[in-house]
C-alpha positions in Angstrom: -53.5 -27.6 28.7 -50.2 -28.3 26.9 -46.9 -30.2 28.2 -43.7 -30.1 26.9 -40.3 -32.1 28.4 -36.8 -31.2 27.1 -33.5 -31.8 28.7 -32.7 -27.7 27.9 -35.0 -24.6 27.9 -38.4 -24.9 26.4 -41.4 -23.0 25.6 -44.8 -24.0 24.5 -48.3 -22.2 23.6 -51.5 -23.5 22.5 -54.1 -21.7 21.6 -57.7 -22.5 19.9 -58.5 -20.8 16.9 -61.2 -18.5 17.5 -62.4 -15.6 15.8 -61.3 -12.6 17.2 -61.0 -8.8 16.0 -56.7 -9.1 14.8 -56.6 -5.0 14.0 -57.0 -5.2 18.0 -54.5 -7.6 18.7 -51.7 -6.9 16.0 -50.9 -3.8 17.0 -48.5 -5.7 19.6 -47.0 -7.1 16.9 -43.6 -5.6 14.8 -44.1 -3.4 11.9 -43.0 -5.7 9.3 -45.4 -8.5 10.8 -48.2 -6.0 10.8 -47.4 -5.7 7.3 -47.5 -9.4 6.5 -50.8 -9.8 8.3 -52.7 -7.5 6.2 -51.8 -8.4 2.9 -53.8 -11.4 4.1 -57.8 -11.9 4.1 -60.2 -14.1 5.8 -59.7 -17.6 7.2 -55.4 -17.3 5.9 -55.2 -13.9 8.2 -56.7 -15.6 10.5 -54.3 -18.8 10.7 -51.5 -16.5 10.0 -52.2 -14.3 13.3 -52.0 -17.9 15.7 -49.0 -19.0 13.9 -47.5 -15.7 14.8 -48.6 -15.3 18.0 -47.8 -19.2 19.5 -44.5 -19.1 17.7 -44.2 -15.7 19.2 -45.1 -16.9 23.1 -43.7 -20.1 22.6 -40.3 -18.0 21.8 -40.9 -15.9 25.3 -41.6 -18.6 27.4 -38.2 -20.7 26.4 -35.9 -17.5 26.6 -37.3 -17.0 30.0 -39.3 -13.6 29.3 -43.0 -14.7 29.2 -45.7 -12.8 27.3 -44.9 -9.5 29.5 -41.7 -9.1 27.1 -42.9 -6.6 24.0 -43.9 -8.7 21.2 -42.9 -6.1 18.7 -39.5 -6.2 19.8 -38.7 -9.3 17.3 -40.4 -11.0 14.4 -41.4 -14.5 13.9 -40.3 -15.5 9.5 -40.5 -18.4 7.7 -37.7 -20.2 5.7 -39.3 -22.8 3.7 -41.7 -23.2 6.0 -39.5 -23.6 9.0 -40.5 -20.8 11.7 -37.4 -18.4 12.7 -37.1 -15.6 15.1 -35.1 -12.0 13.7 -34.6 -8.6 15.4 -35.9 -5.9 13.2 -33.5 -3.7 14.4 -31.3 -5.4 16.7 -33.2 -3.6 19.5 -33.8 -7.1 21.2 -31.0 -9.6 21.6 -31.8 -13.0 19.7 -31.3 -16.0 21.7 -30.6 -19.1 19.0 -33.9 -21.4 19.1 -35.3 -23.7 17.1 -39.6 -23.5 16.5 -41.5 -25.7 15.0 -45.5 -26.1 15.0 -47.6 -29.2 15.4 -50.6 -29.7 14.2 -52.9 -31.7 16.6 -56.3 -30.2 15.4 -57.9 -27.7 12.9 -59.2 -26.2 15.8 -55.8 -25.7 17.8 -52.2 -24.2 16.4 -49.7 -25.9 18.8 -45.9 -24.0 19.2 -42.7 -25.3 20.5 -39.5 -23.4 20.8 -36.0 -25.5 22.2 -32.6 -25.3 22.3 -32.2 -28.7 20.4 -33.7 -29.2 17.1 -35.4 -32.6 17.5 -38.7 -32.2 17.9 -41.5 -34.9 17.7 -43.4 -35.8 14.6 -46.7 -35.7 16.5 -47.4 -35.7 20.2 -49.6 -38.1 22.6 -53.1 -36.8 23.7 -53.1 -38.1 27.2 -55.8 -36.7 30.1 -54.4 -35.6 33.4 -55.5 -38.5 35.3 -52.9 -40.6 33.3 -50.2 -37.6 34.2 -51.0 -38.2 37.6 -51.1 -41.9 37.7 -47.5 -42.1 35.7 -46.1 -39.7 38.5 -48.0 -42.0 41.4 -44.7 -43.7 42.2 -43.1 -40.8 42.8 -45.5 -39.4 45.1 -43.9 -39.1 48.5 -47.1 -37.2 50.5 -49.1 -40.5 52.4 
């Protein structure tokens, strides 16, 4: 489970990196992303797939669309390692958001999308009980 807090809209996604049949899933990506992934092999292809997936999902969550929106209507690209969103044919209205990836564990891929550009350099891992304890003083239920 992942939780992100910000003053504005935010989207976060985390996925466990597992072997999957990428060819069955990338059909939902843009043509440019499918071509990009087809040029990669093995572990590198799998890792880049999860990078794109989590970045796309975090963006859709931040703009309030959710995963039900067509993943092929926009691209995630990288400029000097920093991800950003583009529209392949102006068919999708791109909103100005900032994307980042934070590496928390070699087995997981984490992406954050927010209006502001102030991302944490690391994240804090806490248990659900620690969260509940933190909010206990605000609980109004007797």
